[in-house]
KOLGUMAR-30487 format. One line per field, with one value per residue (C-alpha): residue number from 1; residue in one letter; chain; x, z, y. Coordinates in nm, 2 decimals. Layout:
num <- NUM:...
residuo <- A:...
cadena <- A:...
c1 <- X:...
c3 <- Z:...
c2 <- Y:...
***
This chain:
num <- 1:2:3:4:5:6:7:8:9:10:11:12:13:14:15:16:17:18:19:20:21:22:23:24:25:26:27:28:29:30:31:32:33:34:35:36:37:38:39:40:41:42:43:44:45:46:47:48:49:50:51:52:53:54:55:56:57:58:59:60:61:62:63:64:65:66:67:68:69:70:71:72:73:74:75:76:77:78:79:80:81:82:83:84:85:86:87:88:89:90:91:92:93:94:95:96:97:98:99:100:101:102:103:104:105:106:107:108:109:110:111:112:113:114:115:116:117:118:119:120:121:122:123:124:125:126:127:128:129:130:131:132:133:134:135:136:137:138:139:140:141:142:143:144:145:146:147:148:149:150:151:152:153:154:155:156:157:158:159:160:161:162:163:164:165:166:167:168:169:170:171:172:173:174:175:176:177:178:179:180:181:182:183:184:185:186:187:188:189:190:191:192:193:194:195:196:197:198:199:200:201:202:203:204:205:206:207:208:209:210:211:212:213:214:215:216:217:218:219:220:221:222:223:224:225:226:227
residuo <- M:V:L:L:G:L:P:L:S:A:I:A:G:G:N:Q:T:V:G:A:S:R:V:V:D:A:A:R:S:E:L:Q:A:R:I:R:A:T:D:G:S:A:E:L:T:L:V:G:A:P:E:D:I:I:V:G:P:G:E:A:S:L:R:T:R:P:I:S:G:P:W:P:R:S:R:I:G:V:P:V:D:V:L:V:D:G:R:L:Q:R:S:A:T:V:W:F:A:L:S:V:M:R:T:V:P:A:Y:A:L:D:Y:P:L:G:T:S:S:G:E:V:H:A:S:P:A:E:V:N:V:A:A:F:G:A:Q:S:T:V:Q:P:A:D:M:A:G:M:R:L:R:H:A:V:R:Q:G:M:P:M:L:S:A:D:F:E:P:V:P:E:V:D:S:H:Q:E:V:K:V:L:A:T:F:G:R:I:E:L:A:A:K:G:V:A:D:G:V:G:R:L:G:D:V:V:S:V:M:I:D:G:A:E:R:P:V:R:A:R:V:M:E:K:G:V:V:E:V:V:Q
cadena <- A:A:A:A:A:A:A:A:A:A:A:A:A:A:A:A:A:A:A:A:A:A:A:A:A:A:A:A:A:A:A:A:A:A:A:A:A:A:A:A:A:A:A:A:A:A:A:A:A:A:A:A:A:A:A:A:A:A:A:A:A:A:A:A:A:A:A:A:A:A:A:A:A:A:A:A:A:A:A:A:A:A:A:A:A:A:A:A:A:A:A:A:A:A:A:A:A:A:A:A:A:A:A:A:A:A:A:A:A:A:A:A:A:A:A:A:A:A:A:A:A:A:A:A:A:A:A:A:A:A:A:A:A:A:A:A:A:A:A:A:A:A:A:A:A:A:A:A:A:A:A:A:A:A:A:A:A:A:A:A:A:A:A:A:A:A:A:A:A:A:A:A:A:A:A:A:A:A:A:A:A:A:A:A:A:A:A:A:A:A:A:A:A:A:A:A:A:A:A:A:A:A:A:A:A:A:A:A:A:A:A:A:A:A:A:A:A:A:A:A:A:A:A:A:A:A:A
c1 <- 19.13:19.05:18.88:18.79:18.58:18.35:18.22:17.86:17.54:17.28:16.90:16.57:16.52:16.89:16.97:17.28:17.40:17.71:17.75:17.79:18.13:18.30:18.20:18.40:18.73:18.77:18.69:18.92:19.20:19.22:19.24:19.48:19.75:19.67:19.77:20.10:20.23:20.15:20.43:20.26:20.11:19.76:19.44:19.12:18.77:18.43:18.19:17.90:17.87:17.64:17.37:17.38:17.37:17.16:17.26:17.13:17.31:17.64:18.02:17.98:18.33:18.37:18.56:18.70:18.72:19.03:19.00:18.91:18.94:19.21:19.45:19.48:19.09:18.95:18.60:18.68:18.41:18.54:18.32:18.25:18.09:17.94:17.98:17.81:17.96:18.18:17.86:17.80:17.51:17.51:17.73:17.76:18.01:18.20:18.28:18.56:18.75:19.08:19.35:19.74:19.94:20.23:20.52:20.47:20.56:20.30:20.25:20.45:20.24:19.89:19.93:19.63:19.58:19.82:20.07:20.40:20.56:20.86:20.73:20.54:20.71:20.68:20.76:20.68:20.36:20.22:19.86:19.63:19.69:19.38:19.18:19.32:19.27:19.51:19.66:20.00:20.24:20.49:20.78:20.76:21.09:20.90:20.63:20.87:20.68:20.35:20.10:19.86:19.51:19.33:19.41:19.57:19.63:19.94:19.98:19.75:19.96:20.12:19.93:20.02:19.67:19.75:19.89:19.84:20.09:20.13:19.99:20.17:19.91:19.72:19.42:19.52:19.86:20.03:20.16:20.31:20.05:20.19:19.95:20.01:19.83:20.01:20.39:20.34:20.38:20.31:20.36:20.17:20.13:19.81:19.66:19.48:19.12:19.15:19.37:19.55:19.75:20.00:19.72:19.44:19.25:19.23:19.09:19.34:19.31:19.59:19.68:19.46:19.23:18.84:18.77:18.94:19.07:19.09:19.47:19.61:19.88:20.17:20.46:20.51:20.36:20.31:20.05:19.89:19.60:19.34:19.24
c3 <- 8.43:8.38:8.06:8.13:7.82:8.01:7.98:8.05:8.12:7.86:7.95:7.81:7.54:7.44:7.72:7.94:8.33:8.46:8.77:9.10:9.14:8.82:8.89:9.27:9.11:8.89:9.15:9.37:9.10:9.04:9.40:9.43:9.18:9.36:9.68:9.57:9.51:9.86:10.19:10.47:10.54:10.37:10.43:10.19:10.33:10.07:10.25:10.00:9.62:9.37:9.20:8.94:8.59:8.32:8.00:7.65:7.41:7.27:7.34:7.70:7.89:8.26:8.29:8.62:8.68:8.81:9.19:9.34:9.64:9.93:9.96:10.15:10.34:10.55:10.30:9.91:9.62:9.28:9.00:8.71:8.41:8.18:7.83:7.53:7.19:7.39:7.45:7.85:7.97:8.31:8.62:8.97:9.26:9.46:9.82:10.02:10.37:10.42:10.68:10.61:10.94:10.91:11.20:11.20:11.43:11.75:12.07:12.35:12.60:12.62:12.53:12.52:12.32:12.26:12.33:12.16:11.92:12.08:12.42:12.19:12.21:11.89:11.98:11.67:11.68:11.44:11.32:11.07:10.89:10.57:10.90:10.84:10.49:10.29:10.62:10.66:10.92:11.06:11.31:11.64:11.41:11.08:11.30:11.42:11.48:11.54:11.85:11.85:11.75:11.99:12.23:12.16:12.32:12.39:12.05:11.81:11.47:11.46:11.20:10.99:11.05:11.44:11.42:11.35:11.36:11.67:11.61:11.66:11.92:12.16:12.38:12.70:12.61:12.75:12.44:12.36:12.27:12.03:12.02:11.77:11.86:11.60:11.68:11.99:12.06:12.34:12.45:12.70:12.83:12.77:12.75:12.39:12.42:12.14:11.89:11.58:11.33:11.14:11.03:11.19:11.48:11.79:12.15:12.38:12.74:12.84:13.19:13.39:13.11:13.16:12.83:12.58:12.28:11.92:11.80:11.49:11.53:11.40:11.45:11.74:12.09:11.96:11.85:11.78:11.87:11.56:11.54
c2 <- 24.25:23.86:23.70:23.34:23.15:22.89:22.52:22.59:22.39:22.43:22.48:22.45:22.74:22.73:22.94:22.81:22.85:23.03:22.84:23.07:22.87:22.92:23.32:23.30:23.16:23.42:23.63:23.45:23.44:23.86:23.90:23.65:23.83:24.14:23.96:23.78:24.14:24.21:24.23:24.03:23.73:23.69:23.49:23.52:23.48:23.41:23.63:23.69:23.47:23.52:23.28:23.09:23.37:23.23:23.40:23.34:23.09:23.20:23.18:23.30:23.41:23.61:23.94:24.07:24.46:24.63:24.63:25.00:25.16:25.17:24.81:24.62:24.65:24.42:24.38:24.34:24.32:24.19:24.29:24.00:24.02:23.79:23.82:23.61:23.63:23.92:24.15:24.24:23.99:23.99:24.15:24.00:24.13:23.85:23.92:23.86:23.91:23.97:23.96:24.10:24.01:24.21:24.31:24.73:25.00:24.96:25.23:25.12:25.24:25.43:25.80:26.11:26.32:26.61:26.39:26.49:26.28:26.30:26.19:25.87:25.49:25.23:24.87:24.62:24.41:24.18:24.32:24.30:24.58:24.52:24.67:24.99:25.04:25.25:25.43:25.42:25.30:25.54:25.56:25.84:25.99:26.04:26.26:26.50:26.87:26.67:26.54:26.30:26.41:26.14:25.92:25.60:25.20:24.98:24.78:25.03:25.02:25.37:25.57:25.89:25.97:25.92:26.24:26.62:26.92:27.11:27.49:27.77:27.88:27.62:27.66:27.75:27.84:28.14:28.40:28.73:28.98:29.24:29.54:29.86:30.23:30.48:30.52:30.31:29.96:29.77:29.42:29.19:28.82:28.70:28.31:28.20:28.09:27.87:27.69:27.88:27.86:28.12:28.40:28.26:28.50:28.35:28.53:28.59:28.72:29.01:28.98:29.24:29.27:29.25:29.09:28.94:29.05:28.92:28.83:28.69:28.44:28.56:28.29:28.02:28.20:28.51:28.73:29.02:29.24:29.25:29.61
***
């Protein structure tokens, strides 16, 4: 939070004007302090400034409020309060566009949905990380046992949000089907008709059967028929 005393212009009736440029300067100072602690080459552009603010007589000052939300991000609003004799009179938000260029792991090729992390390769690329908010970049090795949750394009930064755990049972996957009838235990092969993690119930078509059965996922590639 920044608190600044202001040289102000007096107008009729004893009121005074807080110039928009001073409000912008206060907001910019707040952002620049945050930028100095951020890795990468940053560029800040004013995209939305308030009008001049009229307040009553007294000692006027500006107070910026902390910047909340993901950091860095491409569009940031900085709230600025105008106080007179320490009391809040008016508030305004100053908007900036932010870019932060940083070298991060990026996809070396285009990869489709469902690609295993072990098949994904990275190459360094300089990208504007502010465009991706607080999403963290990763290396393929960090995503062991994961797969892509959506298709990606060459040169895109490799983000943790791009990946999801590989399920124990995947749709159209061949699985081992266990069934118990009293003291009799049977095992057969089948094909899952849906994605399931441990404990989930999925539909499975057993080889040679006419209708699918419901089965609970017990471990990777193994399900048990639900009675």
